[in-house]
C-alpha positions, 0 to 999 in steps of 0.5 A: 499499499502505497502513498495513493491520492485516493478519496480519503487521502486527497491532497490539501495544499491549504495543509500543505502550505502550513507543512511548507513552513518547515521548509521555508527557512531554506526554500522558496516555491512560488518563485524562481529564487534560491536561497539555502536550498533551490527554488522549488518552483516547478518541482514536479516533473523536474530533473533533480539538481538542475536548478540554474544558479544554485550550487547543488552536492555532488550527489544531487547532481548526480541523481539527477544525471542518473535519471532522478526526476522529481515526480509525486512518488520520488518526491515522497520518498525523498521527504520520508527520508532525503539522506536514503534517497540522495545519499550526500545530500547538503539538505540537512532536513531529517524528513517528514515522518507524516504520510498526510504531511507529505501528500499536502505538502505536494498538493502545495507545490503543485499550485507552482508549476514552472511557467 
């Protein structure tokens, strides 16, 4: 049983915005602006390690070169345990424990596609 957005587990972007408060120290989602972490504008469907002007860890750059695309399944896996999916990532965040928080966060991020 994976994380499927079914009727009982619909993504709630408003709740996801509250979860994003944990991410805001290092990321923005609504504009192409890098902070400590890369902009998350258009993250859904983007190849890992490819935001212009951001200096990624070699591990993240290699993950992108190896074909890692941030779809909902991979983002879910990464947000649960960043250092497991991308060993050597410089993202210091330990991960989100609650599946609902991850679903809602992804729902929030989907509101900001790359134009």
